[in-house]
C-alpha positions in Angstrom: 123.6 91.1 86.4 122.7 91.3 90.1 119.8 89.6 91.4 116.5 91.3 92.1 115.3 91.6 95.8 111.8 92.7 96.9 111.9 95.8 99.5 109.8 98.0 101.2 110.6 101.6 100.6 109.7 104.4 103.3 110.1 108.1 102.3 109.5 111.0 104.4 105.8 111.9 104.5 104.7 109.1 102.2 103.1 105.7 102.5 105.6 102.8 102.2 105.6 100.9 98.9 107.1 97.8 97.5 109.7 97.8 95.1 112.0 95.4 93.3 115.6 96.5 93.2 118.9 95.1 92.2 120.7 93.6 95.2 123.6 96.1 94.3 125.3 98.5 96.5 125.0 101.5 94.0 121.1 100.8 93.6 120.8 100.9 97.5 122.7 104.2 97.4 120.3 105.7 94.9 117.3 104.7 97.1 118.7 106.2 100.2 120.5 109.2 98.7 124.0 108.4 99.7 126.2 106.2 101.9 124.2 103.3 103.2 124.0 101.9 106.8 122.0 99.1 108.1 120.5 98.6 111.5 119.0 95.6 112.9 116.2 96.5 115.4 114.3 93.4 115.5 114.8 90.0 116.5 113.5 88.6 113.0 115.9 88.6 110.1 115.4 92.1 108.7 117.3 95.1 108.2 116.4 98.9 107.9 118.8 100.1 105.2 119.3 104.2 105.5 121.6 107.0 104.7 124.4 107.0 107.0 124.6 110.8 106.8 120.9 111.6 106.7 120.9 114.0 109.6 124.1 115.6 108.6 122.9 116.3 105.0 119.7 117.9 106.4 117.5 115.4 105.2 113.8 115.3 106.4 112.7 113.4 109.3 111.1 110.1 108.2 110.1 107.7 111.2 111.0 106.6 114.5 112.7 103.1 115.2 112.2 101.5 118.6 115.1 99.7 120.3 117.2 102.8 121.3 117.6 103.7 117.4 115.7 107.0 117.8 114.5 108.4 114.3 115.9 108.0 110.6 116.4 111.0 108.6 115.9 110.5 104.7 114.4 107.6 102.9 115.2 104.0 103.9 114.1 100.4 103.0 113.4 97.4 104.8 114.8 94.1 103.5 115.1 90.6 104.7 118.4 89.0 105.9 120.2 86.0 104.9 123.3 84.9 106.9 125.6 87.2 104.8 123.3 89.2 102.5 120.2 91.3 102.0 117.3 89.3 100.7 113.6 90.1 99.8 111.0 90.4 102.5 108.4 87.5 102.9 104.8 88.3 101.9 104.0 88.3 105.6 107.0 90.8 106.4 106.1 93.1 103.6 102.4 93.4 105.0 103.6 93.9 108.6 106.2 96.4 107.9 103.7 98.4 105.6 101.3 98.6 108.5 103.9 99.5 110.9 105.4 102.3 108.9 102.1 103.4 107.2 101.7 106.8 109.0 104.1 109.6 108.3 105.6 111.1 111.2 106.5 114.8 112.0 109.4 115.6 114.4 108.2 118.0 117.4 111.1 117.5 119.5 113.5 115.2 121.6 112.9 114.1 125.0 116.5 112.9 126.0 117.4 110.4 123.2 113.9 109.7 122.0 112.3 111.9 119.3 108.8 113.1 120.0 106.6 112.9 116.9 103.1 113.3 115.7 101.8 110.5 113.4 99.8 111.8 110.4 98.1 110.4 107.1 100.9 109.8 104.6 100.9 111.1 101.0 100.7 108.5 98.3 103.4 108.3 95.8 102.1 108.5 92.3 103.0 105.5 90.0 106.4 106.4 88.2 105.2 104.4 85.1 102.2 106.4 84.3 102.7 108.8 81.4 101.5 112.4 81.8 100.0 114.1 78.8 102.4 116.6 77.5 101.2 120.5 77.8 99.1 121.5 74.5 101.0 123.4 72.1 98.2 126.0 71.4 99.1 128.9 69.3 
């Protein structure tokens, strides 16, 4: 069984949320909705894992990433790095990246190679474990 790692999931329009995932390629593909690619825009040992074909698949714009990376289309997650693998974010990293990616972004246009966006309040994801009451069966 694959080891669990704690990552920060960032979906278009939503506030980021923590998630424990299996350190497994297929699980990562489920989160990003297809083929994965990792980018390393920061000096600290973290990666942003996104869909390699997000823009080609017409996925919604998600967030800007500095360092010449432009914008990310579709969901992504932020994780830590070891010498040769992904790992959990530290508590401090989790808090910092939650704050960094808190605002949702709307893509307005592009100037050169840089996206021009409007930061907006994000929607919050409802808890998937909460069961909803079934519709009443009145006759």
